[in-house]
C-alpha positions in Angstrom: -5.0 17.4 -7.3 -2.6 16.8 -4.4 1.2 17.4 -5.0 2.8 13.9 -4.7 6.5 13.0 -4.2 7.7 9.4 -4.1 11.1 8.6 -2.7 12.6 5.1 -3.0 14.3 3.7 0.0 17.3 3.4 -2.2 17.4 7.1 -2.8 19.8 9.1 -0.5 17.1 11.6 0.3 15.0 8.8 1.9 16.7 9.6 5.2 14.5 12.7 5.3 11.5 10.5 5.8 12.1 8.7 9.1 9.6 6.1 10.2 8.4 8.3 13.0 7.3 10.9 10.4 5.0 8.5 8.6 1.3 8.9 9.5 0.1 6.4 6.9 1.1 2.9 5.7 0.3 1.5 2.2 1.0 -2.1 1.3 1.2 -3.5 -2.3 0.5 -7.2 -2.3 1.7 -9.3 -5.2 0.3 -12.7 -6.0 2.6 -13.9 -8.7 2.4 -11.4 -11.5 -0.9 -10.1 -10.2 -1.5 -7.3 -7.7 -4.2 -7.4 -5.1 -6.5 -4.3 -4.9 -9.3 -3.3 -2.7 -12.2 -0.9 -3.1 -13.9 0.4 0.0 -17.5 1.6 0.0 -16.6 5.3 0.3 -13.6 5.2 -2.2 -14.0 6.4 -5.7 -11.9 3.6 -7.1 -9.4 0.8 -6.6 -6.5 1.2 -4.1 -4.0 -0.7 -2.1 -4.6 -1.5 1.6 -3.8 1.9 3.3 -4.4 3.1 6.8 -3.4 5.8 9.3 -1.3 5.1 12.3 -3.1 4.6 15.6 -1.7 5.6 18.9 1.2 3.3 20.0 1.6 1.6 16.6 4.7 1.4 14.5 4.3 2.1 10.8 5.1 -1.5 10.0 2.3 -2.6 12.4 -0.1 -0.3 10.6 0.8 -2.0 7.3 0.3 -5.5 8.7 -3.0 -4.5 10.4 -4.4 -3.0 7.2 -3.4 -5.9 5.1 -5.5 -8.1 7.4 -8.4 -5.7 8.0 -8.8 -4.8 4.3 -7.9 -8.0 2.5 -7.4 -10.8 5.1 -3.8 -11.0 4.0 -1.0 -12.2 6.4 2.3 -11.4 4.8 5.3 -13.4 6.1 7.5 -10.5 5.0 7.0 -6.8 4.1 9.7 -5.1 2.1 9.9 -1.3 2.5 9.6 0.3 -1.0 9.9 3.9 0.0 7.8 6.9 1.1 5.2 9.1 -0.6 4.7 12.6 0.5 1.3 14.3 0.0 1.1 18.0 0.1 -2.5 18.3 1.2 -3.6 20.9 3.7 -0.6 19.7 5.6 2.3 17.5 4.5 1.5 13.8 5.1 4.0 11.0 4.7 3.0 7.4 3.8 5.5 4.5 4.1 4.9 2.1 1.2 5.6 -1.6 1.6 5.3 -4.5 -0.8 4.9 -8.2 -0.2 4.8 -11.5 -2.1 1.9 -13.8 -1.3 1.8 -17.6 -1.6 -1.9 -17.8 -1.1 -4.9 -15.6 -0.6 -6.9 -16.2 2.6 -9.8 -14.0 1.6 -11.0 -16.7 -0.7 -12.1 -18.3 2.5 -12.8 -15.4 4.8 -14.1 -12.1 3.3 -13.4 -8.9 5.2 -16.1 -6.8 6.7 -18.1 -4.9 4.0 -17.5 -1.6 5.8 -13.8 -2.0 5.2 -13.7 -3.6 1.8 -16.6 -3.6 -0.6 -14.6 -5.5 -3.2 -11.2 -7.2 -3.5 -9.7 -7.9 -6.9 -6.6 -9.4 -8.3 -5.4 -7.7 -11.5 -2.7 -8.2 -14.1 -3.0 -4.5 -15.1 -4.0 -1.2 -13.5 -7.7 -1.5 -12.7 -10.0 1.3 -13.5 -11.0 3.5 -11.9 -8.2 4.0 -9.4 -8.8 6.0 -6.3 -5.8 8.4 -6.7 -2.7 9.2 -8.7 -0.7 8.0 -5.7 -1.6 4.3 -6.4 -0.4 4.6 -9.9 2.9 6.1 -8.8 3.6 3.5 -6.1 2.6 0.6 -8.5 5.1 1.8 -11.0 7.8 2.0 -8.3 6.9 -1.5 -7.0 7.0 -3.0 -10.5 10.4 -1.4 -11.2 11.7 -2.7 -7.8 10.6 -6.2 -8.6 12.3 -6.1 -12.0 15.6 -4.8 -10.5 15.5 -7.0 -7.3 14.3 -5.0 -4.3 15.5 -7.4 -1.7 
């Protein structure tokens, strides 16, 4: 199991995770009280749209790209939730965003099967989940929604 540390953007230690240090972006889409999840063909379970940074991209651009590529979601606004640090073979930082959706475009246009084998909208944590990280960030996102992230 990877060692995981989540730091809220409201935490004073968040300054130790500048955007340039983030290699991965994760986005948590909310549709009312439901969360949108994806399951890719090679993943062991449900996860949020997540992708690595490509050359020349900002971490916010990564989040927007992955929302579209994985779930055909165009978010009018992405709110930074915080960062999660994975201690894998080398430290990796993922910036975590959340967004509120008014409609779901993938009802009309399904993403490529290589990217997303399934898309689901759930009121609770779906099983199986791909990693402990998605449980940690979901808990943080739900807490932020209750306390007013904006």
